[in-house]
N, C-alpha and C positions, 0 to 999 in steps of 0.2 A: 865756107865758113860753117863750122859745127856749133850749135846752140842747144844747150840742155835747158829745159824749163822744168821748174819745181819749186819746192819749198826746202829751205836748207836743213830743217830739223826732221824731214821724212827719212826714215832709215833706208827706203830704197833708193832715193835720191843720193843719200850719202855713199852707198854702194856703187852706184853708177858714176859718181863723181870721183870715187876712188879708182875704179876701173879706167876711167878715161886717164887720169894722172898716172897710173901704173904703167899705161900703154903709150904714155907720151903723146897724148893726142890733144892739140890745142882746141880749146872750145871757150865759148862764152857762156856763163851761167845767168839765166833771167829767172829771179825769184818773182813768180807771178803774183805772190801775195802781197810784197811790198811795192813791186813795180807795176803791177796790174798787167792785164792781158787785154788785148782789143778783139772787137768783134770779127774783124776781117781774119785775124790770125786763128780764131776758133774755127771759123767756117772754112778755112784752108785745111786745118787738122781734120774736120769732120768730112770733108770730101776725100781726104787720103785714108783715114781709117773708120771703121764702123763706130757709129754713136755709142753703142754697148760697150765698147773698148775704151773710148774716150771718157765717158762718164762713169765715175768710181762708185758702183753701188753697194760696195762693201765697207767703206769707210764710216766713221762716227759723224762726218758732216752729213752724209747721206740718211743715216739713221735718225737724225735729229729733224729731218724736213718733214712738213706736213705731207698727208697724202695727196693733197692737191699740187703741191709743189714737185713731188715725185712723178706725179702724172704727165707734167709738162715736158720732162725729160724725154717722152717718147717722140717728139717731133724735133726737128732740126732747130727751127725757130725757139721752141721751148728750152730746148737743151742749151742752146747759145746764151739765152737770158739768164738761165739758172747758173750756168759757168761765169758769166759775167757779175752776177751777184755774189756768188759763193765760189771763188777759184779753188777752194779746198776740194770742190768735188769733182775736180778734173783729176783723171787717174794720171799718177806721176811714176817716173819722169816722163817727160815728151821730149823727144830727140830730133832734131832737124839735122840731116847730113846728107850730102850729095843729092840734094833735091827730093829727098825722102823724108817721111815722117814715121816715127815708130813711137809706141806708148808701151810703158813699162820697161823694166830691166830684165833682160835675159842675156846671160854672158855669151852663150854660143851665138846667139843672133847677132849681137853686137860684133863679135869676133868676126863673123862672116861679112856683116855689113862694111866693116873697116879695113877688110883685107881686099875688098873688090877695088 
């Protein structure tokens, strides 16, 4: 089962969803803003990809955080708590496919992942 996590109005998520559709890849879309995201899943992702890649430090949500909130993202527990409180700080999209987790959309990397 392939699952794509994100927010539907995010441009990168839109590109990723279109890529999956264009390549006829069946998948489930999980809108973590509406459907939420659980702590266990966030910890699984953090075990699979570096926290620096999982926490989006470029977006408007991050820029709106206080310095104290930003500082918590340096530890696993703090980052998980922050992502639970503000799912928009999760870098998008997150793809679960073939037992692996990837963050962000890179067409070449996805083509390789789905050709294996």
